[in-house]
N, C-alpha and C positions, 0 to 999 in steps of 0.2 A: 581543162584536163586533156592532154594530148593522147591520141590513140593511133596505132600503126597497124595497117592491115597487110597481109601477105597474099591474100586470095581476092582477086577482083576480076572484072570482065575483060581486062587487058592482058595480053601475053607479056611475059617477062623472062629475063635471063639472069639466073643467079650467078654471082661471081664469088667463087670460093677462094678465100685468102689463106695462105699457109701460116701456121703459128710459128712463133720464135722457137728455135731449137731448144733453148733452156726450158721453156714452158712445156714443150713436147716431152722431154725426158722427165720432167717433174711429174707430169700426168701419168706417164708410163710407170714410174716408180711407185706412185700411190696406187695405181691399178694393180700392180704386181703384188703389193702387200695385201690389198683387199682380196685378190684371188687366192693367195696363199692361206689367208685366215679362213675364208669360206671353204676351201678345199679341206683344211684340217677339221673344221667344224662338221661339215656334212660327211666327210670321210669317216669320222668317229661314229657318227650315227649309223651309217651303213655297216661299219665293222661291228658295232655293238649289237646290231640286229641279228647277227649270226653267232653270238656268244650265248652261253647258258644263262649267265646273270651278270650284267655289267657291274664291274667293281668288285665282284666276288669270284666268279668262275669264268675265265676267258676261253674255255673250250669251245671250238667251233661246232655248231649244230644247226639243224633246220627245224628243230622242235618249235621254236617261236612262231614260225610261219604256219606250221601244221596246226598249232593251237588256234591261230587266228582264222585261217581259211581252209583248213582240212577237215572240218567237222560238219560240213553241209551248209547250204545257203541260209538255213533258218537258225544257225547257231554260230558261235564265235564272233568274228568281227564283220561278217558279211551284212547283217541287218543294219548296223550302225553306218557302215561305209555306203551302202546303197541309199539309206535315208539321207545321209549328208550330201551326197551327189544330187539327189532329188531336190532337197531344200535349196542348195546353192544354185542349182540350175533354174529354179523358179525365181529365186531372189535376185540373181544377177541381171536378167533383162528388165525386171521391174525397176531395179535401182537405176539402170542406165536410162530407161524411158522417163521415169519420174524426174531424175536429175536433169535430163535434157529439156524437159518441158519447163521446169522452174528456171533453168538458165535462159531459155528463150524469152520468158516473161521478164526476167531481170535485165537482160541485155537489149532486147529489141523493143520493149514497151516502155512508155513514159507515163508515170503516174506517181502520186504521192505515196510514200511509205515503201518505195522500192528498196531502199537501203535497209529498212527494217526487216523486210522479208529475207534479204540476202544474209543479214546478220543472224536472224533467228534460225535459219537453216543450218548454220554452223555450230549451234549450241549442242548438237548431239556429241561432238567431240569433247565438249567441256564436262560432260557428265560421265563419271566412271561407269564401266560396264556393269558391275555388280549392282550399283544403284539403279541403273536403267532396267536391269532385269527384275529387281524387286518392284519397281514402279509399274512394269507391265503386269505383274501378278496382282497388285493392288487395283489397277485400272480395269482389268478384264477377268476378275474373279467373282463377279456377280452379274445377275440379270440387269439389263437385257442383252448385254454382250459378254457372254461367258466363253472365254477362249483358253483359260488355264488348262494345261495338260494336252493341248492339241498341237498339231503341226502348224496351224495358222499363226499362232503366237510366236513360234520359233522363226518362221519366215518373215513375219512383220519386224521382229527384232533385228534380223539380218539386214533387211532393207533399210530401216531407219538408221541403223548404225553406220551404213556405208553410203547413204545417199548424198552426204555433203561432198564426197569425192566425185560422184557423178555430176553434181552441180558445178563444181570448180572446173572439171574437164569440159563441160559444155560451155561455161563462160569463157574459158580460154580459147576454145575452138571458134565460138561465135565472134569473139573479139578480133579474130584474124580474118574474118570474112567481111568484105566491103558491103555496106548497106545498099549500095547501088544495085546489087543483084536482087535483093528483096524488092526494091522499088521498081525495077524493070519487070519483075514477075507480076507485081500488083497492077502496074500500068497496063499489062496485057490481060487484065481482068481475071487473074488467077487468085483464088482465095488464100487465106493464111494457111489452111491445111495443105493445099496443093503446093504452096511455096515451100513449106517445111519438108514435105515428102519428096518433092522432085528436085529441089535445089539445095536446101540446107543439109538434109540427111546424107546425100552422097558426099558432100564436102566435109561433113562432120564424122564420116565413117571411122577414121583413126581415133578420134576422141571417144566415140561411142565404144569401140572395141577396147580401148584402154580402160574405160570405166568398167566394162564387162570383166576384163582380166582381174582388176583390183577387187571388185565386189565378189567375184567367184572365189578367188583365193582367200579373201578375208572371211567369207562365209564358211569356208571349209575349216579354217584354223581358229575361228573365234571361240573363246572360252568364257570370259567373264560375263559377257552380255546374255548368255543362254544357260549358264550353269544352274540357275534356279528355275529354268523354264522346261528343261527336258524331263521326260518320264520314261519308264520302261517301254512305252509304246512309241516314243519319239526319240529314240537314241541317236546320238551323233558321235562322230569319230573322236572329237576332243574329249568328250565326257567319258567315253570308253577308255581312252588312254589315261585320263586322270584316275579312273577307278583302278586300272592295272598298277599304276604307280603307288596308290594307297595300299594295295594288297602286296606290295613288294615285288611284283613281277616286272622288273625293269627291262628285262630282255624282250618280253612280249610288247611292252609299251614302246620301246625303241624300234622294234620291228614294224609295228603299226605306223609309227612316225615315218619310217623310210618308205613305206607304201604310199603314204600321203604325199611325200615329196615327189615320188615318181609320177603320181596322178596329176599333181599340180604342174609339174614340168611339162607333161604332155599337153595339158590345157594351155599353158603359156606359149609353147611352141606352135600350137595350132592357131591361137589368136595372133601370134606374131607373124605367122605366115599370111594370115588374112589381112593384117594391117599392112604388111609389105606389098600386097597386091593393090592396096588402095592409096599408097603414098603418092604424093604429087612429086614427080621427078623434076629435079633441077639440074640443068646442064652446066657444066663447069666452063666458065669463060676462058678462052685461050688468050694468052698475052702475045701480041704480035709485035715483032721488033720493028 
């Protein structure tokens, strides 16, 4: 099995080749269609958040946001929003660290059953979210580990649902790093922990932050995996939105959705800025006549 690395102990100079004009315009056309579709979709959400009731009364109003966030920090949407950000903020780094650790074992260690471990970690995606939620209730609904109705079971569900992405990001990142860097560190009597923290982690920073972005966003927007796990004491944003839709308050639900979009965009831009600071720069080779 062949493997190709892009990060090694030797300096290199990337040569950027221009794409054919036909391919460039094809990509531009597809991108324009995608941008137009998303602009229409998210534009409708933001417009609907300022209407009395989407589909019934399109009169512009701010009542939806007042109902959500104008009734004090202990009422309206504030408790569910703060709980969601707290749970996602705890689950995201755990997902990234857990995924990176498993990826390091799978990529850097040689032992029997390695492929089995890699396969079983991907089974979380094969199980529907509602089935996984019911499974958590059955597994943690009795002594000695009773977690039903607590915030811990919600966070565990968020982590286990998204950890395969953290693993794949770690595997992809480690696959691009030459093993000679690990070997050089070990030859200088550095332990595995020191090698990971001082050599691999700085090089894997973009992969780690990508896993953080995905797991944080998915934790905020997850519905099926936690719909049976939340309680009045562990409210989350998606469950609150679902309740508003069931009550026919579409304007309030859409307004809350627009707030979540803004929050997630802010998080994505923040992480994208951090990733941009850590990207390995590649200089464009100049063609000399």
